[in-house]
C-alpha positions, -999 to 999 in steps of 0.1 A, spaced: 165 -137 117 173 -110 91 177 -74 100 154 -46 88 178 -33 61 181 -68 46 143 -71 45 139 -37 29 165 -45 2 150 -79 -6 114 -66 -11 104 -56 -46 72 -47 -64 56 -78 -78 33 -76 -108 25 -113 -113 8 -134 -87 0 -171 -83 -37 -180 -82 -34 -189 -45 -54 -175 -16 -36 -157 12 -42 -173 46 -65 -152 68 -40 -151 96 -14 -135 73 -39 -109 62 -46 -102 99 -9 -97 106 -5 -74 76 -35 -53 88 -21 -52 123 11 -38 109 -11 -10 95 -29 -4 128 4 1 147 20 23 121 28 58 132 5 86 119 6 123 127 -5 129 163 -17 93 161 -50 105 144 -51 73 123 -72 88 95 -66 59 72 -91 33 60 -82 0 43 -107 -17 21 -98 -54 16 -109 -63 -19 -111 -101 -20 -146 -112 -31 -151 -122 -67 -172 -91 -73 -147 -67 -57 -118 -82 -76 -137 -81 -109 -146 -45 -103 -111 -33 -96 -97 -54 -125 -122 -37 -148 -110 -3 -137 -72 -9 -138 -49 -36 -152 -26 -27 -122 -45 -51 -99 -22 -77 -116 -47 -105 -109 -37 -106 -73 -60 -125 -50 -63 -95 -27 -61 -58 -34 -60 -33 -6 -77 0 -14 -63 27 9 -80 60 18 -79 87 45 -107 107 61 -101 144 55 -118 154 88 -96 130 108 -62 139 94 -39 161 114 -38 197 102 -9 221 106 -21 251 126 10 271 115 5 265 78 -30 264 63 -34 237 37 -8 214 51 -23 181 64 -11 146 70 -36 122 53 -17 112 23 16 109 43 -2 88 70 -15 64 43 20 62 29 35 53 62 8 27 68 13 12 33 51 9 38 45 -10 71 21 -34 54 44 -40 24 73 -49 47 52 -71 70 37 -89 40 72 -95 25 83 -109 59 54 -133 57 62 -144 22 34 -123 6 43 -100 -23 28 -66 -30 30 -36 -53 23 0 -46 -1 13 -73 -10 49 -81 -18 43 -118 -56 42 -117 -85 67 -118 -90 75 -81 -124 91 -86 -137 61 -105 -124 37 -78 -141 58 -51 -174 57 -71 -172 20 -78 -166 11 -41 -190 37 -27 -162 54 -7 -176 80 16 -174 116 5 -150 126 33 -125 99 22 -98 104 -4 -85 74 -23 -47 73 -22 -34 39 -35 -41 3 -43 -19 -25 -31 -22 -59 -48 -12 -87 -24 -4 -124 -31 21 -151 -36 46 -141 -62 46 -161 -94 81 -177 -98 84 -157 -130 81 -124 -111 114 -105 -110 124 -71 -97 124 -42 -121 158 -36 -136 159 -3 -116 154 -22 -83 190 -21 -74 199 12 -90 204 39 -63 217 74 -64 247 82 -43 244 92 -7 260 125 -16 232 132 -40 204 122 -17 217 134 17 228 169 26 242 178 60 236 214 71 
């Protein structure tokens, strides 16, 4: 069994997938990782739309090339009325952060199951919301293509380039 840090270092963003369906039990485990992810005050304002029908995939691929022909694309949103709001600082709320935490949990669970993913922000959010009839109270945050990595998929050259700890971490 590998440790968490090894799993986190192995995982990379995959942009080329095999034309192979993901087993339903693996999708369920990935979604369970989302369900148990921590969110602010456990409000769980996130929603996950699993795009896997032919029509849904054709629609998302018509909107952005960043679906990478994956057999499943997760569309992640949050409900603005359900997100935690900071009573001490108006305008500060947790929706986008909550979705980010949930997405990270799913990506790592997927990788542990042999399923690759990619975090995608390069798409027109409002167009995606319109195309998938996302409720007005929800904000589209990201897309996450999922699938079995094509053997030709390799990490970005920047995958193992890290800033020094001294640059990233400050003790006060």
